[in-house]
N, C-alpha and C positions, 0 to 999 in steps of 0.2 A: 504492498501501500503506498503509496507514494503521496504524501499530504506535509501540509508545512508542520514546521516544530513546536508551534503552537497547540495545532488540536491534537498529535501526539501528544502534548505536555496535558490535556485535557483527558484526551483519553486515559491517559494512565490512572490521573485522578478517578476517576470513573468506576474503573479495575479494581482500585483500594478502597471504595465507601460503597462500590454495588456489587463489589463481587465477578468471578469470570464467569460465572454461569446467569448474572441480573440481567444480561443484554445481550442482544449480536451487531454487530457493525452492521449495516444495509448500505453500501454507498451505493446513492441514485445516482451520486456525483460527484463520478470519479473523476472528471473535469476540473475540479474544484479543490484545490489544496487546503483553501482554508475551510470543509465543509463535509460533514456525514449524517448518517441518521441513526438511530440508537433505536433499536428496534424490541419488542418483546419478540423475547425469546419462541414462545409458542402459536405467537398472530402479526407477521412484518407487517401487516395492516395498519396496526400500533406505535405508530412511529416518531421520536421528538427530530426535529431535523437542530445540529446544532453547528455555531459558523460563528469561528475565532476571528471574522472581519468583521465586526459589529461598530468598529468607525472609535472606538472609546477604548485606549487600553487598558487591559486587562480586564475586561468585560467580554462578554459572548452573547449571541442573538439565536434565538430560538423559536422554532412552532411546530407543535404539537399535531400530530394527524392521525386521523381516524376514519372507516369505512364512513361511503358517506350514502345517506338515505335518497341519493340523488341518483337514478343510473346515469344520469349525464356526465358525471362529475367523479373521476377517480378516486378523492379523498375527501374529509372535509377539516377543517384548521381553525382556530378560535384567532389565528394572524398571528402575523410574527409580532414577538418581543425583540427590539430593536438594541437595549442595552442591559446585562441581567448580570449580576456577580455570578459564581459560579454554585455558590451555595443554595442559590434564586434558581439556577437551574438542576443542578444532582436532586431537589426536593420536588419541581416539577417532574424530571424523567421516573421518579419513584412512584407517585400518585401515578404518571399515566401510565406504564406497564404494566401497573397491578390494577388498574380497575374493573 
């Protein structure tokens, strides 16, 4: 996986905080070295898109995705959060992947 060091560091922290089996990496954005999907191990349609390219040093951007009820849409989302601390992101991931 060729990702920016900033993202690899976030993934190291997530593995420490959530464990190696707490999430799967789902890389729909392989051309984006600053972004990756953190997926529910049992259902990758539940995903938290995480990016280290938030525009603010030390902050992350994220978006929670889930299956859409609209057959015309591949997924639904509550929208992108542009600037969040790591602690907020890890809490969101824990909740979204276990709901």
